[in-house]
N, C-alpha and C positions, 0 to 999 in steps of 0.2 A: 472440914476445917479449914481456916485461913489465918497465916500470921503474917502480919504487915512488920518487916523489919524495920521501914522508915517511920511508922507511926507508933512504933512499940505497942501494937495491939494484937490481940487475938481473939477470934471470931468464930462461934460454932455455926453450924448448919442452921438454926432457928435464926442467929442474930443477923446472918447474910440475907435471908428469904425477908424477915422484918424490914432491913434496911432496903431491899429490893421493890417491896410491897409499897413503902412509903414515899417512891419516887415519882410516881403518878396517881392521879384520884382514880385508881382502878375500882372502887367500889360504887362510884358514880358510873363510871362506864359500863359496868354490868347491867345496869338499868336498860341500857340498849340491847339486852338480850330477851327475845320474847319466846315465851312457850307455845308450841304447836298446840290448840285445843283440840282433844279428841274427837272424832265426828264419829256419829251413829252411823254404821252400815247398812246401806238400802237393799235389803235383801230382795232378789226377784223371785215372784212366786210362778212365774212362767218362763219357759226358755226363751231366749233371745235369737235363737238361729234355728233354722230345720236340722235335720239329721244330714242330709246332703252338704248343708254349708258348714256344719261341724267337721264332718270329714273331710274336707276341703282345706280348711284350717290347721288339721290335724296332721295332714301330710305337709304343708306348707311349713309348718313349724315342727316338722321330725319328731311327731308322735307315734310311736308304734302301740302294737296291742298291749305289751308288758308296761309301757308308761301309763295306758289309760287304766288299766285294770288293777295293777300292783299299787300304784302312786296316787293318780288323781281320783280313782274311786273311791281307795282309803280314806284320803284327806278329805272329801267330800261327806263321807259316810261317819267317820270317826271325829273329824277336827284334828287328826294329827298325823303327821309324816311317817309312810311305813319305815320299818328299821330293816335295811339290808345289812350285807357282810363289806367290809371295807375293801376287799379285792375289787378289780375291774377286768372282766374277760372279756369285754365287748372289742370286735375287731376295731383297729386303729381305722379311721375315717379314710386316710388315703388308701388302703387296701381292701375298702369296702366297696360292694356293689351298688349301694343304695346312696342318694343324696343326703347330704347332711349340712346342718348349720354352721355358721364361720366359727362359733365358740367351741366345737366339737374337736377341732383339728388342735386345740392346746390342752395338753394334760399336765398335770400336777403330780411331781413325784409321790409317791406313797408315803415315803420318809417324813414328808412335811405336814403330814396331818396328826393330829393328837389322837391317844389311844388310852382311855375313852375320851371322847370329845368334851372340852369344856362348854358351859352355858352360863348366861347372867343369873341364870335362877339359882343354882347350886353353888357357883363362884363369884357371888357379886360382891365379894370383898376387893377381888382382884382385877373384874372386868366388867364391861357395860355395854349397851347397846346404843346408849345416847349418841347422838350426832348433831352436829351444828351446821347449818349452811350459811354462807353470807361471806363477805369479805373479811378477810383476817390481817391483810395489812402487812408491812414489815414487822417481824419479830424482833430485829434489834432498834427500831425506832415505834415503838408504839404510839399510836394517837387516838382520840376518842373515836373516831369512824372505823377503827381497827377490830371492833368488838361488836358491830351492828349486825346480829344475827339470829336466827330462829333456832331454837332448839328442838331437837326431835328425840322423843323417848325411845325410839326405834326407827333403824332406816327402812323397814315394811311399813308401806303405807298404803291404805285402801285409796279406791278413787277420789271419795270426799276429802281426805286428808292431803292428796295429792293437788287437787285444784286449791284448797285453802293456801300451800305453797306457791301455788303459781300466780295466784291474787295479792300475795305480799308486795308491798310496793318495792321496798329498798331492794328485793332481791332481783327484781328485773328479770324473772325467770322466764325461759323462752323453751319451747318445745320443738325438737327436729326429728323427723321420720326417718328411720333407717330402711324403710322399704325401697326397692328399687325395680323398676319393670323386668320383666321377663325377657331374656335375650341381650340384656346388656351388660357391660362390662363390670363386674363387683367392683375390681380396682379402682375404676374412675368413679363409680359411686361413693366408696369409701373417702378418696381425695377430694372430692366435692363437698361430702358431708363435714369432713374434719375443716376445709377452708369456710365454710358457712359459721360452725362453730366458732372458728377462730375469729372471725370478723365482728360476730355477736358479744364476744367476751372482751373483745377490745372496745368495742361500743358501750360498754357499761353492764352488760349481763352476768351477774352472779350464780345463777344456777341454772344449769343445763340438763333438760329433760329429752332423753333419747327413748323415743317411742317405737315400738316394733309394730303397732297393729298396723295392719296394711291399708291403704287406701284402695279404693273400688277398683278393681283391675289390676292390682299389684299386690301378688300372694306371695312373691320372694322377701326374704327379710334377712339382712346383713347382721343383724344381734339376735 
């Protein structure tokens, strides 16, 4: 509610929303938001790498026997993610005798998760997976180019959909590799990556894609 003592007016939430909505041609601007068309997934009938190559990649990306048998195999067979308990008894990476990926060193506090977890299918009235990519501009000074974006129904994309995002002209999307050479300092690699991304964003890049697909001869990954 809003009471203007100078103008002797009383406004409800709906009145305020209508007044704000009429200040700019927002309806016309929303036409700049385009939807990403769903792409058909090109399933491969044959394996793309040998058993030795697959094992090498699994080691490089920190996959163990439990991950392969209980998670990946279940997802590939049934099309769903296996259900686990919410507790985590895995040893902290700093105390582990095995190498870990960088994000393993960051832990979420147990109390910060929901029980049971909410999802957009059962809780569609209060949440959504929709994501928009593109420049948002200054919220305090909205302009027509502030809403030139692409709308995704989900942040999870297949390869074909990601390529459509990369080809969207106004996003000026750019891909960066998070791989680094074995024996090099990870700290220096991260600083170089951050500097390259910042330079691209300042040059107009609106969507940054960080790829952990290792280049040939580079099987260590930062992400």
